[in-house]
ZAMARGU-4260 file (C-alpha; in steps of 0.2 Angstrom, whole numbers, plus 5000, padded with zeros to 4 digits):
<rodrens>
0) 5124/5648/4427 | 5132/5659/4441 | 5119/5652/4453 | 5123/5634/4448 | 5142/5637/4450
5) 5139/5644/4468 | 5127/5630/4472 | 5141/5617/4467 | 5154/5627/4477 | 5143/5626/4492
10) 5139/5608/4490 | 5158/5604/4488 | 5162/5613/4504 | 5149/5603/4513 | 5156/5587/4506
15) 5173/5592/4512 | 5166/5595/4529 | 5157/5579/4530 | 5172/5569/4524 | 5182/5576/4539
20) 5168/5572/4552 | 5173/5559/4565 | 5162/5547/4574 | 5166/5550/4592 | 5160/5539/4607
25) 5160/5549/4624 | 5155/5537/4638 | 5153/5547/4654 | 5148/5536/4669 | 5151/5549/4683
30) 5135/5556/4689 | 5142/5573/4694 | 5132/5588/4686 | 5147/5601/4689 | 5159/5589/4680
35) 5147/5587/4665 | 5147/5606/4663 | 5165/5604/4656 | 5162/5587/4647 | 5145/5592/4640
40) 5151/5609/4633 | 5166/5600/4624 | 5155/5586/4616 | 5141/5599/4611 | 5155/5610/4602
45) 5161/5594/4593 | 5144/5591/4587 | 5141/5609/4582 | 5157/5607/4571 | 5150/5592/4561
50) 5157/5577/4571 | 5145/5563/4575 | 5144/5561/4594 | 5137/5546/4604 | 5137/5552/4622
55) 5133/5541/4637 | 5128/5552/4651 | 5116/5556/4665 | 5113/5573/4658 | 5103/5572/4641
60) 5102/5587/4630 | 5087/5599/4632 | 5088/5603/4614 | 5091/5588/4602 | 5105/5590/4589
65) 5105/5580/4573 | 5122/5573/4574 | 5122/5570/4593 | 5115/5553/4599 | 5112/5553/4618
70) 5112/5537/4628 | 5102/5542/4643 | 5108/5533/4659 | 5099/5544/4671 | 5093/5534/4685
75) 5106/5521/4684 | 5115/5530/4699 | 5111/5544/4710 | 5116/5561/4704 | 5130/5568/4715
80) 5121/5584/4720 | 5119/5590/4738 | 5124/5573/4744 | 5138/5577/4756 | 5139/5586/4772
85) 5152/5598/4778 | 5157/5587/4792 | 5159/5572/4780 | 5171/5581/4768 | 5181/5590/4782
90) 5184/5575/4793 | 5200/5571/4785 | 5208/5586/4792 | 5214/5585/4810 | 5207/5600/4820
95) 5222/5603/4831 | 5238/5601/4820 | 5231/5604/4803 | 5239/5588/4796 | 5230/5574/4787
100) 5224/5558/4796 | 5231/5544/4785 | 5218/5531/4791 | 5203/5543/4788 | 5209/5548/4771
105) 5212/5530/4766 | 5194/5525/4772 | 5187/5540/4763 | 5196/5538/4747 | 5192/5519/4746
110) 5174/5523/4750 | 5174/5535/4735 | 5182/5523/4723 | 5170/5509/4729 | 5155/5520/4726
115) 5161/5525/4709 | 5165/5507/4704 | 5147/5503/4709 | 5141/5518/4697 | 5152/5510/4683
120) 5144/5493/4686 | 5127/5500/4686 | 5130/5510/4670 | 5137/5494/4661 | 5121/5485/4667
125) 5110/5498/4659 | 5100/5490/4644 | 5105/5504/4632 | 5124/5503/4637 | 5123/5484/4635
130) 5116/5486/4617 | 5130/5498/4613 | 5143/5486/4619 | 5135/5472/4610 | 5135/5482/4594
135) 5153/5487/4596 | 5159/5469/4599 | 5149/5463/4584 | 5156/5476/4573 | 5139/5485/4570
140) 5145/5501/4576 | 5162/5509/4573 | 5170/5525/4580 | 5185/5535/4576 | 5189/5541/4594
145) 5184/5538/4612 | 5183/5552/4625 | 5183/5547/4643 | 5182/5556/4660 | 5198/5555/4670
150) 5193/5556/4688 | 5191/5541/4699 | 5187/5524/4690 | 5194/5520/4673 | 5176/5514/4668
155) 5176/5515/4649 | 5195/5516/4644 | 5197/5499/4637 | 5183/5502/4624 | 5196/5510/4613
160) 5205/5494/4612 | 5189/5485/4608 | 5186/5496/4594 | 5203/5491/4586 | 5214/5504/4595
165) 5206/5520/4590 | 5213/5536/4598 | 5209/5537/4617 | 5207/5555/4625 | 5205/5558/4643
170) 5198/5574/4650 | 5202/5578/4668 | 5190/5590/4676 | 5202/5594/4690 | 5221/5596/4693
175) 5232/5583/4685 | 5232/5568/4697 | 5247/5557/4698 | 5238/5542/4691 | 5232/5553/4676
180) 5250/5558/4673 | 5255/5540/4673 | 5244/5536/4659 | 5255/5546/4647 | 5271/5546/4658
185) 5270/5565/4661 | 5283/5571/4673 | 5275/5573/4690 | 5288/5575/4703 | 5282/5577/4721
190) 5299/5587/4724 | 5290/5602/4718 | 5273/5598/4711 | 5259/5598/4724 | 5248/5584/4727
195) 5230/5580/4732 | 5225/5582/4750 | 5239/5594/4754 | 5241/5612/4753 | 5259/5613/4748
200) 5261/5623/4732 | 5271/5620/4717 | 5289/5626/4720 | 5286/5632/4737 | 5291/5617/4749
205) 5305/5615/4761 | 5312/5598/4766 | 5298/5594/4778 | 5284/5598/4765 | 5293/5589/4751
210) 5294/5573/4763 | 5275/5574/4766 | 5271/5578/4748 | 5281/5563/4742 | 5273/5552/4755
215) 5255/5557/4751 | 5259/5556/4732 | 5265/5538/4734 | 5251/5534/4747 | 5237/5540/4736
220) 5243/5530/4721 | 5245/5514/4732 | 5227/5517/4739 | 5220/5519/4722 | 5229/5504/4715
225) 5223/5493/4729 | 5206/5499/4730 | 5202/5499/4711 | 5214/5489/4700 | 5209/5471/4701
230) 5190/5475/4703 | 5191/5486/4688 | 5199/5474/4677 | 5187/5460/4682 | 5172/5472/4678
235) 5180/5476/4661 | 5182/5458/4657 | 5165/5453/4662 | 5157/5467/4652 | 5169/5469/4637
240) 5176/5452/4635 | 5190/5441/4642 | 5202/5446/4628 | 5206/5463/4635 | 5224/5468/4638
245) 5229/5473/4656 | 5222/5489/4662 | 5238/5498/4662 | 5241/5494/4644 | 5224/5502/4639
250) 5228/5517/4649 | 5245/5519/4641 | 5237/5520/4624 | 5230/5537/4628 | 5233/5549/4614
255) 5229/5565/4623 | 5225/5572/4640 | 5215/5588/4642 | 5217/5597/4659 | 5203/5608/4666
260) 5216/5620/4674 | 5229/5633/4669 | 5246/5638/4674 | 5240/5654/4682 | 5231/5643/4694
265) 5242/5627/4695 | 5259/5635/4693 | 5272/5631/4680 | 5274/5612/4679 | 5281/5601/4665
270) 5268/5595/4652 | 5271/5584/4638 | 5265/5589/4620 | 5250/5578/4622 | 5244/5585/4639
275) 5235/5602/4636 | 5228/5614/4648 | 5211/5620/4643 | 5205/5627/4660 | 5189/5637/4659
280) 5182/5628/4643 | 5165/5626/4652 | 5164/5645/4654 | 5151/5652/4642 | 5146/5670/4639
285) 5136/5677/4654 | 5117/5678/4651 | 5106/5692/4658 | 5100/5688/4676 | 5082/5686/4681
290) 5074/5703/4683 | 5072/5702/4702 | 5090/5696/4704 | 5097/5709/4693 | 5088/5723/4703
295) 5094/5715/4720 | 5112/5716/4714 | 5111/5732/4705 | 5102/5741/4719 | 5116/5738/4731
300) 5127/5754/4732 | 5141/5745/4741 | 5141/5730/4729 | 5137/5712/4733 | 5145/5695/4739
305) 5141/5678/4732 | 5141/5663/4743 | 5141/5645/4737 | 5150/5629/4743 | 5147/5620/4726
310) 5135/5607/4720 | 5140/5593/4732 | 5138/5602/4748 | 5121/5610/4754 | 5122/5625/4765
315) 5110/5618/4778 | 5122/5603/4782 | 5133/5616/4791 | 5134/5612/4810 | 5123/5625/4819
320) 5138/5634/4827 | 5147/5636/4810 | 5130/5641/4801 | 5127/5655/4814 | 5145/5661/4812
325) 5143/5662/4793 | 5126/5671/4794 | 5132/5683/4808 | 5147/5688/4797 | 5136/5690/4782
330) 5123/5701/4792 | 5137/5713/4797 | 5141/5717/4779 | 5135/5733/4770 | 5134/5723/4754
335) 5120/5712/4748 | 5123/5694/4748 | 5117/5680/4736 | 5118/5663/4745 | 5115/5646/4737
340) 5104/5638/4751 | 5088/5630/4752 | 5080/5640/4765 | 5066/5628/4769 | 5080/5615/4775
345) 5087/5627/4788 | 5086/5622/4806 | 5072/5628/4817 | 5076/5645/4824 | 5089/5650/4811
350) 5084/5665/4800 | 5092/5673/4786 | 5098/5691/4788 | 5089/5704/4779 | 5103/5708/4766
355) 5103/5689/4760 | 5094/5682/4745 | 5094/5663/4746 | 5090/5650/4733 | 5093/5632/4731
360) 5100/5635/4713 | 5109/5651/4707 | 5117/5655/4690 | 5135/5656/4696 | 5144/5661/4680
365) 5131/5675/4677 | 5132/5681/4694 | 5151/5681/4695 | 5151/5691/4679 | 5140/5705/4687
370) 5148/5722/4690 | 5142/5723/4708 | 5150/5706/4714 | 5165/5710/4725 | 5169/5694/4733
375) 5165/5675/4731 | 5164/5664/4747 | 5168/5646/4740 | 5174/5629/4745 | 5188/5631/4732
380) 5182/5618/4719 | 5191/5619/4703 | 5176/5625/4692 | 5171/5638/4704 | 5189/5645/4705
385) 5191/5645/4686 | 5175/5655/4685 | 5180/5668/4698 | 5197/5670/4690 | 5190/5672/4673
390) 5179/5686/4679 | 5191/5694/4691 | 5182/5691/4707 | 5192/5689/4724 | 5189/5674/4734
395) 5186/5669/4752 | 5190/5650/4752 | 5184/5637/4765 | 5192/5622/4757 | 5186/5605/4763
400) 5194/5590/4754 | 5204/5584/4739 | 5212/5597/4728 | 5203/5612/4737 | 5216/5616/4750
405) 5230/5616/4736 | 5220/5627/4725 | 5215/5639/4738 | 5233/5640/4745 | 5239/5645/4727
410) 5225/5658/4726 | 5230/5665/4743 | 5249/5666/4737 | 5243/5675/4721 | 5235/5688/4732
415) 5217/5686/4725 | 5210/5676/4740 | 5210/5674/4759 | 5209/5656/4765 | 5199/5651/4781
420) 5202/5635/4791 | 5185/5627/4792 | 5188/5620/4810 | 5193/5637/4817 | 5182/5649/4807
425) 5171/5661/4818 | 5160/5675/4814 | 5174/5687/4819 | 5187/5679/4807 | 5174/5678/4793
430) 5169/5696/4795 | 5187/5702/4795 | 5191/5692/4779 | 5176/5698/4770 | 5179/5716/4774
435) 5197/5715/4768 | 5190/5708/4752 | 5176/5720/4749 | 5183/5736/4756 | 5197/5744/4746
440) 5204/5739/4729 | 5219/5728/4734 | 5212/5711/4731 | 5201/5717/4716 | 5215/5724/4707
445) 5225/5708/4709 | 5210/5698/4703 | 5209/5708/4688 | 5227/5706/4683 | 5226/5687/4686
450) 5210/5687/4675 | 5220/5696/4661 | 5233/5683/4662 | 5221/5669/4662 | 5212/5675/4647
455) 5228/5679/4637 | 5230/5664/4626 | 5233/5660/4608 | 5215/5652/4607 | 5201/5652/4619
460) 5201/5636/4630 | 5186/5628/4620 | 5195/5631/4604 | 5211/5624/4610 | 5202/5608/4616
465) 5194/5606/4599 | 5210/5609/4589 | 5219/5596/4598 | 5205/5583/4597 | 5204/5586/4579
470) 5223/5585/4577 | 5223/5568/4585 | 5210/5562/4573 | 5219/5569/4558 | 5235/5561/4563
475) 5227/5544/4568 | 5231/5545/4586 | 5246/5556/4585 | 5258/5543/4590 | 5273/5555/4587
480) 5267/5564/4603 | 5269/5548/4614 | 5282/5548/4627 | 5296/5535/4625 | 5295/5534/4644
485) 5280/5523/4642 | 5291/5509/4636 | 5302/5509/4651 | 5300/5499/4667 | 5299/5509/4683
490) 5318/5505/4687 | 5323/5511/4670 | 5313/5527/4671 | 5320/5531/4688 | 5338/5527/4682
495) 5340/5514/4695 | 5349/5502/4683 | 5360/5516/4677 | 5363/5521/4696 | 5367/5503/4700
500) 5379/5501/4685 | 5388/5517/4691 | 5388/5512/4709 | 5395/5495/4704 | 5408/5502/4694
505) 5413/5514/4708 | 5414/5500/4720 | 5424/5489/4708 | 5436/5503/4705 | 5438/5507/4723
510) 5441/5489/4727 | 5454/5487/4713 | 5463/5503/4719 | 5462/5496/4737 | 5469/5479/4732
515) 5483/5488/4721 | 5488/5500/4735 | 5487/5486/4748 | 5499/5475/4737 | 5511/5490/4734
520) 5510/5494/4753 | 5515/5476/4757 | 5528/5475/4744 | 5536/5491/4750 | 5534/5486/4768
525) 5543/5469/4764 | 5558/5478/4756 | 5560/5490/4771 | 5560/5475/4783 | 5574/5467/4772
530) 5584/5483/4772 | 5582/5484/4791 | 5587/5466/4793 | 5603/5469/4782
</rodrens>
């Protein structure tokens, strides 16, 4: 009898869990592998907790899950891995004065948007995605939530409207962009919040920096709007139906924004209750390194340095003079070096130093967790910086584009990094910076203190993300978290109407006073004239 009671109790618990399971659609069109590290871990965790996931992605699961349906779109667009060169990504920075070339940035950003819009179009044309959209429009498939990737193109956001207005969640794999803030009316003042393509830190700007920060803040929003808005709406109506509302209306229905950053990196900025920082949610427990790599790192009495410029930029695309400078600086170190590099692609005559281990792919998180690693040479991508901060590893940053300069400037101010300007870096400057990082304990001590701050949270970032997603599901979109600013026009939000009323009142008051005083003056003047005449 006791066994039967226990069995009934277990079945009851399972029934409760099943009743709470949500059907979640997660369409991710962007073909960037590093970005899916964050997105993929989130949806896998949701599936592990009993929710039913339908995931559109270029990265199918290696091990199938019973409640995880993967719509594999690999091949619809080229994967963004090792596809840019150093010169392409650094071209937006003028060599001599360190400012940004507006024309180059406009062309570069417009090109990125255009390519991503083509990626979105290609995904919509995929037979499996066409079938998914058809089944949604016919009512054959229903979902309780839509999770989208907030980066460049708002590819799948209107699907939430197509599903009857189910909760829409946006996951940003980088810093909070101005256009991501706009979708929930989160305060994003360029007076003190740094913006893309500039290295001005939050709360550390003079009037010149604030002027440029404001200019580029508005400029980037304008470029994005002109490059994307009409074409994106046309694409949506062609594939999802002509009955869709304007794109801004679909975006303003966002219930929750998850940010892959943290105040220890981005600084203290205002965030609405439905904007939650979950920086580092992609970081898993480190796994043992391959035996030969473990022996290479552990066998170095002076420790090791790890060098990687991210998944987008292969080392062999460095101009020959820059490549020789980097390798010369690495060869001068007493430490061993792990370098993400396809040695077979190096130019003729270029040889790797004897203290360097090179591989096209390296397990970055596992390496950064190793006790021997004393410094990380990086481009300053958000995922790399989060991993380094998590494991308390000092940074030598060579930022190239987007938010990398802003992120590395912040790291340098915090005392855990040294930043090198790509156009002016030499073997001597790199050698001096690396020796400052690996010799002594100054940078390592600060990196460990920052790591302690980064890890000190009420919940781990993955737990935090899942909690808020389930919170939105439990409360049918959590409309009580929605900002009333979304219902205001731009002139109301900026208080221009109030300022106009106050200004008009001031002008009318001043005019009335002037008329009164003028009449009094004329009256008194006439009386005095009469007295003089008498």
